[in-house]
C-alpha positions in Angstrom: -19.7 -23.7 -16.0 -18.2 -21.0 -18.1 -18.7 -21.3 -21.9 -15.9 -20.6 -24.5 -17.4 -17.2 -25.0 -17.0 -16.4 -21.2 -20.7 -16.6 -20.1 -21.9 -18.9 -17.3 -24.3 -21.6 -18.6 -25.8 -24.5 -16.8 -26.0 -26.6 -19.9 -22.3 -26.3 -20.9 -19.9 -29.0 -19.8 -16.2 -29.0 -20.1 -13.8 -31.8 -19.0 -10.2 -30.5 -18.6 -8.9 -33.0 -16.1 -5.3 -34.2 -16.8 -5.1 -32.6 -20.2 -8.4 -33.5 -21.5 -10.2 -31.0 -23.7 -13.8 -32.3 -24.0 -16.5 -29.6 -24.3 -20.2 -30.1 -25.0 -23.6 -28.4 -24.7 -25.9 -30.8 -23.0 -29.1 -29.0 -24.1 -28.1 -29.4 -27.8 -26.8 -32.9 -27.2 -30.2 -33.9 -25.6 -31.9 -32.7 -28.8 -29.4 -34.6 -31.0 -27.9 -31.4 -32.4 -24.2 -30.8 -33.2 -22.5 -28.3 -31.0 -19.6 -26.1 -32.0 -18.0 -23.4 -29.7 -19.1 -20.5 -32.0 -22.8 -21.2 -31.1 -22.2 -20.1 -27.5 -21.4 -16.5 -28.6 -25.0 -15.8 -29.6 -26.9 -18.4 -27.6 -29.9 -17.0 -25.7 -30.0 -19.8 -23.1 -27.7 -18.3 -20.5 -29.7 -15.1 -20.4 -32.9 -17.0 -20.2 -31.7 -19.1 -17.3 -30.4 -16.0 -15.5 -33.8 -14.2 -16.0 -36.1 -17.0 -15.3 -35.4 -20.1 -13.1 -38.9 -21.6 -13.3 -38.8 -25.3 -12.7 -41.7 -26.0 -15.0 -40.2 -24.3 -18.1 -38.6 -26.7 -20.7 -36.3 -25.3 -23.3 -36.2 -26.8 -26.8 -33.3 -25.7 -29.0 -32.9 -25.7 -32.7 -30.1 -24.4 -35.0 -31.1 -22.0 -37.8 -29.2 -20.1 -40.4 -30.6 -16.8 -41.6 -29.6 -14.1 -44.1 -29.6 -11.6 -41.3 -26.6 -13.3 -39.6 -24.9 -13.9 -43.0 -25.9 -17.6 -42.8 -24.0 -18.3 -39.6 -25.7 -20.9 -37.4 -27.6 -19.6 -34.4 -29.3 -21.3 -31.5 -33.1 -20.6 -31.5 -35.0 -21.6 -28.3 -38.6 -22.3 -27.7 -40.1 -22.8 -24.3 -42.9 -24.8 -23.0 -44.5 -24.7 -19.5 -45.2 -28.1 -18.1 -47.5 -26.7 -15.4 -49.9 -24.8 -17.6 -49.3 -27.1 -20.7 -48.8 -24.2 -23.1 -46.1 -22.6 -25.1 -44.2 -19.7 -23.5 -44.2 -16.6 -25.7 -41.3 -14.9 -24.0 -38.9 -17.3 -22.2 -37.1 -14.5 -20.4 -40.4 -13.6 -18.6 -42.1 -17.0 -18.4 -45.8 -17.8 -18.8 -46.9 -15.7 -15.8 -48.6 -18.5 -13.9 -45.9 -19.5 -11.4 -44.3 -16.1 -11.1 -47.0 -13.5 -11.7 -45.8 -10.3 -13.3 -45.9 -7.5 -10.8 -47.9 -4.4 -11.8 -45.7 -1.3 -12.1 -45.6 0.8 -8.9 -46.9 4.4 -9.3 
């Protein structure tokens, strides 16, 4: 479903049937975090799910405020591979076990 910022995200849910206006992020809700529409603007989850659709990768969100973003809340995501039982350093790429990284063609 399309987020308020216009990006397609599998974790976003909006119920607009018969005048309802209920929106939520199911990834943040699962982690008991409060969602506000402004978080979708800088959330890395849609780009991670577009780049890597590994069935074994589990995303764990957190909301952080930093001085770099002028103390605006941002979603920070860590990933864990259930197949190899290790933390994924770069969620966009994956752990490299299920989908091996192809060597560059020369």
